[in-house]
C-alpha positions in Angstrom: 24.4 33.9 -13.1 23.1 30.5 -14.2 22.2 29.6 -10.6 20.2 32.9 -10.3 18.3 32.0 -13.5 17.5 28.5 -12.1 16.4 29.9 -8.8 14.2 32.6 -10.5 12.7 29.9 -12.7 11.9 27.7 -9.6 10.4 30.6 -7.7 8.2 31.5 -10.8 7.0 28.0 -11.2 6.1 27.7 -7.5 4.4 31.1 -7.6 2.4 30.1 -10.6 1.4 26.8 -9.1 0.3 28.4 -5.8 -1.7 31.0 -7.8 -3.5 28.1 -9.6 -4.4 26.5 -6.3 -5.6 29.9 -4.9 -7.8 30.4 -8.0 -9.5 27.0 -7.4 -9.9 27.8 -3.7 -12.0 30.8 -4.6 -14.4 28.6 -6.6 -17.5 26.7 -5.4 -17.4 23.0 -6.0 -19.9 23.3 -8.9 -17.5 25.8 -10.5 -14.6 23.5 -10.0 -16.5 20.6 -11.6 -17.4 22.9 -14.6 -13.7 23.9 -14.9 -12.7 20.3 -14.7 -15.1 19.4 -17.6 -13.7 22.3 -19.6 -10.2 20.9 -19.0 -11.5 17.6 -20.2 -8.6 15.3 -19.3 -6.1 14.3 -16.6 -3.1 12.0 -16.3 -2.9 9.6 -13.3 0.6 8.3 -12.6 0.1 4.9 -10.8 2.6 2.1 -11.1 0.6 -1.1 -10.7 -2.4 -2.9 -12.1 -2.5 -0.3 -14.9 -4.8 -2.2 -17.2 -7.2 -3.1 -14.4 -7.2 0.5 -13.2 -7.9 1.8 -16.7 -11.0 -0.3 -16.8 -12.0 0.9 -13.3 -11.8 4.6 -14.1 -14.2 4.2 -17.1 -17.0 4.8 -14.6 -15.5 8.3 -13.8 -15.0 9.1 -17.5 -18.6 8.2 -18.2 -19.9 10.2 -15.2 -17.9 13.4 -15.8 -16.9 13.3 -19.5 -13.2 13.6 -18.5 -10.6 11.4 -20.0 -8.1 9.6 -17.7 -4.7 8.6 -19.0 -2.7 6.1 -17.0 0.9 6.0 -18.5 3.1 3.0 -18.3 5.8 3.4 -15.6 7.3 1.9 -12.5 7.1 3.2 -8.9 10.7 4.5 -9.1 10.4 6.1 -12.6 7.2 7.9 -11.6 8.8 9.3 -8.4 11.8 10.4 -10.4 9.6 12.2 -12.8 7.7 13.9 -10.1 10.9 15.2 -8.5 12.5 16.1 -11.8 9.5 18.2 -12.8 9.0 20.0 -9.5 10.5 23.3 -10.8 8.7 23.3 -14.1 5.8 25.9 -14.5 3.6 23.1 -15.7 4.4 19.4 -15.3 2.9 16.3 -16.9 1.4 14.7 -13.7 -2.1 15.6 -12.6 -2.6 12.9 -9.9 0.3 11.0 -8.3 0.0 7.7 -6.5 2.7 6.5 -4.1 3.0 4.1 -1.2 1.7 6.0 1.8 4.9 5.6 3.7 6.9 7.2 0.8 5.0 10.5 1.3 6.8 10.8 4.7 10.1 11.3 2.8 9.2 14.6 1.2 7.9 18.0 2.3 4.3 17.8 1.2 3.4 21.5 0.8 6.5 22.0 -1.4 5.3 19.4 -3.9 1.5 19.0 -3.7 -1.6 21.2 -3.7 -3.8 21.4 -0.6 -7.0 19.4 -1.0 -9.1 21.7 1.1 -11.3 22.5 -1.9 -12.8 19.0 -1.9 -16.3 18.7 -0.6 -16.4 17.7 3.0 -16.4 13.9 3.6 -15.6 12.7 7.1 -15.1 9.1 5.8 -11.9 9.9 3.9 -8.6 8.6 5.2 -5.6 11.0 5.4 -3.5 9.2 8.0 -2.3 5.7 7.3 0.6 3.4 8.3 1.8 6.0 10.8 2.0 8.7 8.2 -0.2 11.9 8.3 -1.0 13.2 4.9 -2.5 16.3 6.3 -4.3 18.5 3.7 -2.2 17.1 0.9 -2.6 13.3 0.6 -5.5 10.9 0.7 -5.5 7.2 0.9 -7.2 5.3 -1.9 -5.9 1.8 -1.7 -5.7 -0.2 1.6 -3.6 -3.4 1.7 -3.1 -5.9 4.5 -0.8 -8.8 4.9 -2.0 -11.9 6.6 -2.2 -15.7 6.2 -3.7 -17.5 3.2 -4.8 -21.0 3.9 -6.5 -24.0 2.3 -9.7 -24.7 4.3 -9.7 -28.3 3.0 -6.7 -29.0 5.2 -6.7 -26.3 7.9 -9.4 -25.9 10.5 -10.8 -22.4 10.5 -11.7 -22.7 14.1 -8.1 -23.5 15.2 -6.0 -21.1 13.2 -2.5 -20.3 14.5 -2.4 -16.9 16.3 1.0 -16.7 18.0 4.6 -17.8 17.2 4.1 -20.9 19.5 0.9 -21.8 17.5 2.7 -21.5 14.2 5.6 -23.7 15.5 3.0 -26.3 16.6 1.5 -26.2 13.1 4.9 -26.6 11.5 5.7 -29.6 13.6 2.3 -31.2 13.0 2.4 -30.5 9.3 6.0 -30.5 8.1 6.5 -29.0 4.7 3.0 -27.5 4.5 3.8 -24.0 5.6 5.9 -21.7 3.5 7.0 -18.0 3.4 9.1 -15.7 1.2 11.9 -13.5 2.4 12.2 -11.5 -0.8 10.2 -10.7 -3.9 7.3 -9.2 -2.0 6.4 -8.0 1.5 4.1 -10.7 2.8 6.9 -13.0 4.0 8.9 -10.2 5.6 5.8 -9.0 7.3 5.3 -12.5 8.7 8.8 -13.1 10.1 9.3 -9.6 11.4 6.0 -9.8 13.4 7.1 -13.2 14.6 10.4 -11.7 15.8 8.6 -8.7 17.4 6.1 -11.0 19.2 8.9 -13.3 20.5 11.4 -10.7 21.6 9.4 -7.6 22.4 11.8 -5.4 20.3 10.2 -2.1 19.3 10.2 -2.0 15.5 8.8 1.5 15.5 12.2 2.7 16.6 14.4 3.1 13.5 17.7 3.2 15.4 20.2 0.5 14.5 22.6 -0.8 17.2 24.4 -4.0 17.8 22.4 -4.5 21.0 19.1 -4.1 19.2 20.0 -6.7 16.6 21.4 -9.0 19.2 18.0 -8.8 21.1 16.5 -10.6 18.1 18.7 -13.6 18.3 16.2 -15.7 20.3 13.8 -15.2 17.3 16.5 -16.2 14.8 17.2 -19.3 16.9 13.5 -20.2 16.9 13.3 -20.2 13.1 16.5 -22.2 12.9 15.3 -24.8 15.4 12.2 -25.4 13.2 14.0 -25.0 9.8 13.2 -28.5 8.6 9.4 -28.0 9.2 8.8 -25.0 6.9 9.5 -24.1 3.3 11.0 -20.9 1.8 9.1 -19.8 -1.3 10.2 -17.6 -4.2 7.9 -14.7 -3.6 4.3 -13.5 -3.0 2.8 -15.1 -6.1 4.7 -18.3 -5.7 3.4 -18.7 -2.2 -0.3 -18.4 -3.2 0.0 -20.5 -6.3 1.5 -23.4 -4.3 -1.4 -23.2 -1.9 -3.8 -23.2 -4.8 -2.0 -26.3 -6.2 -2.4 -28.1 -2.9 1.4 -28.3 -2.2 1.3 -25.9 0.7 -1.5 -25.4 3.2 -0.6 -22.0 4.7 1.4 -19.0 3.5 1.7 -15.3 4.2 -0.1 -13.2 1.5 -1.5 -9.8 0.7 -5.3 -9.5 1.0 -5.6 -7.5 -2.2 -3.2 -9.7 -4.1 -5.0 -12.9 -3.2 -8.4 -11.3 -4.0 -7.2 -10.1 -7.4 -5.9 -13.5 -8.3 -9.2 -15.1 -7.3 -11.3 -12.5 -9.1 -9.3 -13.3 -12.3 -9.7 -17.0 -11.9 -5.9 -17.5 -11.5 -6.1 -19.4 -8.2 -8.8 -21.3 -6.4 -11.6 -19.1 -5.0 -11.9 -21.2 -1.8 -8.5 -20.2 -0.4 -9.2 -18.3 2.8 -7.4 -15.5 4.6 -7.0 -14.1 8.1 -4.9 -11.7 10.2 -3.3 -13.5 13.2 -3.7 -12.0 16.6 0.1 -11.5 16.9 -0.3 -9.0 14.1 0.8 -8.5 10.5 1.6 -5.4 8.6 -0.9 -3.3 6.8 -0.7 0.0 4.9 -1.7 1.3 1.6 -1.2 3.8 -1.2 -2.1 7.5 -1.4 -2.8 10.1 -4.0 -1.8 13.7 -4.3 -1.9 16.5 -6.9 1.4 18.2 -7.8 1.5 21.9 -7.5 2.2 22.2 -11.2 -0.5 19.8 -12.4 -1.7 20.8 -15.9 -5.3 20.0 -15.1 -5.8 20.8 -11.4 -9.6 21.1 -11.4 -10.0 17.7 -13.2 -7.5 16.3 -10.7 -9.6 17.5 -7.8 -12.8 16.0 -9.2 -11.0 12.7 -9.8 -9.6 12.7 -6.3 -13.1 13.3 -4.9 -14.4 10.3 -7.0 -11.5 8.0 -6.2 -11.8 8.4 -2.4 -15.6 8.4 -2.2 -17.5 5.7 -0.4 -19.0 4.5 -3.6 -15.7 4.1 -5.4 -14.0 2.5 -2.4 -16.8 0.0 -2.2 -16.2 -0.8 -5.9 -12.4 -1.2 -5.2 -13.2 -3.5 -2.3 -15.3 -5.8 -4.5 -13.1 -5.6 -7.6 -9.6 -5.6 -6.1 -10.0 -6.9 -2.6 -8.6 -3.7 -1.1 -9.4 -2.5 2.4 -11.8 0.5 1.8 -10.2 3.9 2.4 -13.5 5.5 3.3 -15.2 4.6 6.5 -18.6 4.8 4.9 -17.8 2.2 2.3 -19.2 -1.3 2.2 -16.5 -3.8 2.9 -18.7 -6.9 2.9 -16.7 -8.3 -0.1 -13.4 -8.2 2.0 -11.6 -11.4 2.8 -11.4 -10.6 6.5 -14.1 -9.2 8.9 -13.6 -5.7 10.3 -12.8 -7.0 13.8 -9.6 -8.7 12.5 -8.2 -5.4 11.3 -7.5 -4.5 14.9 -4.5 -6.9 14.5 -3.0 -4.8 11.7 0.5 -3.5 12.6 2.7 -0.8 11.1 5.8 -1.6 9.1 9.1 -1.2 11.1 10.9 2.1 10.9 14.0 2.5 8.7 16.9 1.9 8.8 16.2 -0.7 11.5 13.8 -2.6 9.3 16.4 -3.0 6.6 19.0 -4.1 9.2 16.6 -6.8 10.5 16.0 -8.1 7.0 19.8 -8.4 6.4 20.3 -10.0 9.8 17.4 -12.5 9.1 19.0 -13.5 5.8 22.4 -14.0 7.4 21.2 -15.8 10.5 18.4 -17.9 9.2 18.1 -18.1 5.4 21.8 -18.7 4.7 22.0 -21.2 7.5 19.4 -23.5 6.0 
């Protein structure tokens, strides 16, 4: 009996949410904007840079007269809330932000509204990092890992591009190159792409076998042979700060992280950044509207604003993100567009996790 009640409740909630989406689909865009302004508010669940993003969305609030609330919360707690509320007739989340690869772990049309009511914009990005968001997810934040370096000590015309180049730099400048293996993804992006480039192992295949891990051993040996020439840092931030302080000359970093620190005056603004030709991982974050969003029209108008070329240009200049609209101006980016061809996709799980464990065992614990 209880199971039947829960099932009936879930079906009713889904039916109500689908009805709301259908109601909006029957409206013109001007009618949706009018409905959004009548709703007057929305809640955006995003887990990072919340104070900075609250300032950024003031432009939307001023343009449309719609208040945006960004609650405190972590990535995990926001995702737990999304899933816990999925069977409620009306939830608390209007716009939900997530790492783009995380959207591949759920059935999109069971959780999120279609975005087909948005005005047509060919510049928007719905496929990122090997994940197709279809009609339900749009990218709003592009990030890219690469190498941050001190131009006072490193020649911009002779930057390392391959594992062999990096080894030569390590040997010529012992103790001046560092990378993290935890507390952020820039270091793992670096060593995993080094391993891929040296061994030819296909990281897009998530299968874990003894043979596939064994095939990485030449790469592990490479890092061990040069262990005395490079430094292990405590994390993403530690790496950049040590370059800014002049201790290190080159470190893996995130483009948006470095740009944000520079914009806030927390590290030197002359630190440069590039993506090596061997490749380093890129990706980003997406947004979607839960089926049971309490303010669906306001959420749609916000999504349209957030993914527009104008807003993506502003995010590029303010946060250093890679624009997620092809019509945006990326002239404030730390790297030129041609280097983005070297962006690679994160390795598939569970193989990626197995590689990280193997690297720690074979390289980090052997230092």
